[in-house]
C-alpha positions, -999 to +999 in steps of 0.1 A: +558-732+301+567-738+265+569-711+238+540-727+219+518-728+250+526-691+257+517-683+221+484-703+224+475-683+255+483-651+237+459-661+209+433-669+237+438-634+250+432-619+216+401-640+212+388-628+245+393-592+235+376-597+202+348-616+219+342-585+241+342-564+210+316-587+194+295-583+225+297-546+223+287-548+186+256-567+197+246-538+219+255-513+192+234-532+167+204-532+190+207-495+196+210-487+159+180-510+152+159-492+178+171-458+166+164-467+130+129-479+139+122-447+158+135-425+129+117-445+102+083-448+119+084-418+143+099-392+120+091-408+086+128-406+075+146-436+061+181-447+050+192-480+038+226-472+052+214-478+088+201-513+078+234-521+061+254-510+091+234-535+112+243-562+086+280-552+088+279-553+125+263-587+124+291-599+102+316-586+128+296-602+157+297-637+140+332-636+126+349-619+156+329-639+181+335-673+166+371-677+180+360-672+216+331-697+211+357-722+200+380-713+229+352-718+254+343-751+238+307-738+232+307-746+195+282-769+179+293-805+181+275-838+172+275-855+206+266-890+196+301-904+204+318-875+222+295-876+253+301-913+258+339-911+258+359-913+290+394-902+300+413-886+272+389-898+245+372-864+241+406-847+237+416-871+209+383-865+192+388-827+195+423-830+181+411-851+151+383-826+144+405-796+148+433-810+125+412-827+098+381-805+097+384-771+113+418-761+101+415-772+064+380-758+060+387-724+077+419-721+058+402-727+025+374-702+034+400-676+043+419-683+010+387-681-011+373-650+006+406-630+002+403-623-035+367-611-030+379-586-004+407-574-026+384-569-056+358-550-035+386-528-020+402-521-054+369-513-071+354-496-040+323-515-047+292-499-032+258-514-023+233-510-050+207-498-025+199-461-023+220-447+006+240-480+006+275-483+020+308-493+006+311-531+009+347-540+016+345-534+054+319-561+056+338-584+033+369-579+055+352-598+082+353-630+062+391-636+057+398-619+091+373-641+109+383-673+092+420-665+099+412-658+136+394-691+138+424-709+123+446-692+150+423-702+177+422-737+163+460-739+164+458-726+200+433-754+209+456-780+193+486-768+213+466-767+246+452-802+240+486-817+232+500-799+264+471-814+283+479-849+271+515-843+282+504-831+316+515-796+311+481-779+309+449-783+328+417-781+309+380-779+318+350-775+295+345-738+302+377-727+319+413-733+310+444-724+330+480-735+330+491-761+355+507-745+385 
């Protein structure tokens, strides 16, 4: 197995682990939401910090979960042409989309979000809400998530090229190296 394919599988492993972390964040968000509702309506105590933690976790869910969605080929796709293609046609469409759309856009988004994160970190910007939280941890999810999507996109390109070379077996929901 080539070094690039091994690296692609390592990126897949990282995406799997971060996807599990995102799944746990969904549970944690639900528990915080239920606890916040109980405290707010049952005990008449309120804090905007609890609401903001839910928003921060939601950012983590989306940005850490996106790479695994790409890996599992469960992302949104306009299926007008893709579904009618036979043979290697879908693989070529995937490669085109990954190279000319996903990588440039996600790289640009990571690049543009980085200065915002740095500014928030340096200034220790806080939410203007009473009981609000520091903002940079939520902003960290943007360049981190976009960067992880770029890595997963590169992994998908490597795997599709290996598939076209007969060195990797792919399925819609499950991928494994050829034995």
